[in-house]
C-alpha angles and dihedrals in degrees: 000000000000114000091359092067113107107196146075122326089215129030119199116187124185118208137171105244145023089247091054090047091055092047093050094044089055094043096048092046091050090047099050096120091062109019115020104025112182094335123134106242129215119176108188132186118238099211097183138023102269104161123242095286099050091031090059093048091048091048091052091048090051091047091054090049089053101039105025134267093278094047095103094062109123120019121340130190121199114198117194105211102147119126133077093252097235090167087064096053131164087031088057130057139151087282094046117037121190097271090058095056109118130239130201098274143080133251128185114238117182089340094308127110116246136166110273117246125227093251093048090052090050093049092047093048091047096051095087089061092061111124129181115254094017136105113215120200120204140178112239096228107050134085124199137202120206147097105290109247137153122206117232091237120103087257124036111194122199109233141172109227118228129217095248143334097250126132092248090058091047089056099040093048095043091232093167086077096053141058107261126201126206099219097190110094126307091043111221134180130210123180122224102334138142117251096259092053090046093052093047092046095053092038098231146056106271119228093200134020138181138194113252113232096195095240119116147168118218142187107252089226090062091049090050091052091050090050090054093051091045096048096108092046093048090050091051092051095242121163123237131175125207099235102053096022102046118006096045100049091040093055105029133069119251090257093047093048093046091049094050092047092047090051087055092053096257129132114277090200093054091045092055091046092052092045089054092050089056094051095102091052093050090050094047100044105027126173085043104174133063130163137232112197122219126197098220143352136196125208118207096178099109132046092243092051092044093052092046093049095045088055089050090051090058093058113097112236096018117137091237092052089051091053094049090048089053096049097039123095117236110252121256088252090057092050128213130065135250115228 
């Protein structure tokens, strides 16, 4: 491995229990030659639902406690894999949480061939996006295809570009159920809104939009600033997600943010107060958000999606099959090793 390894310098994995943390610590250590490389590894327990924003901050805090305050120098990947995976039953159980579900591929564990797990496939496929001086945050049940790139902005959000920003596309793509990013400058994000709400929130007609995929790469200084602002909320055990809690108030005006929150049934007063708390971060890091397009993505988080994507993976020449071939170790019978 050594200098030939192309991946994260630090791997942070969130899981649901101490037993799962022990299993994954052992598994990732045993699979270093194919999955973790030379990375420092911190498997941390998410002991309460914190949302992706607070969950990420808590995971990074736990990783520093395990590895040392300077452990996150270089490139870090945070992989959110907590949760029992009830939407994947009966593939999941207490003895087999979602990250341990297997995919059609091989990984080498302690020199032996074994079926690759969902989380190992995600880590392997995410390794090309590793960038020095950045913290990347991934879901533990999605694979992506694209040319690895990181926007120069403090936050680089993985997105799937859409053909246009017209009402017909909004309806056909069901964009009211997703986070949508206006990718023409200034980049702005609105979570789960109809088109009229989106346009009013960003204050203009967008010329280009993309579906947000929830995965991002961030400047550690920005995350540290967000942790400082959120300290009272973290101490109180409050939940916060990245889309509505970070990207929207960091890219919208107070009026736009309050309108979008009110349209979602949330308090306009609380929205304006939170927007005001983030003012120093907007001023320091603006423009906050950039985008990194991907060509395709596959979600394995539900049984229906898992079954459909495993069928896709069995089709020769499919993009998903190509990804699994790339991240899969050759079997012992085939000989040789992929880096």
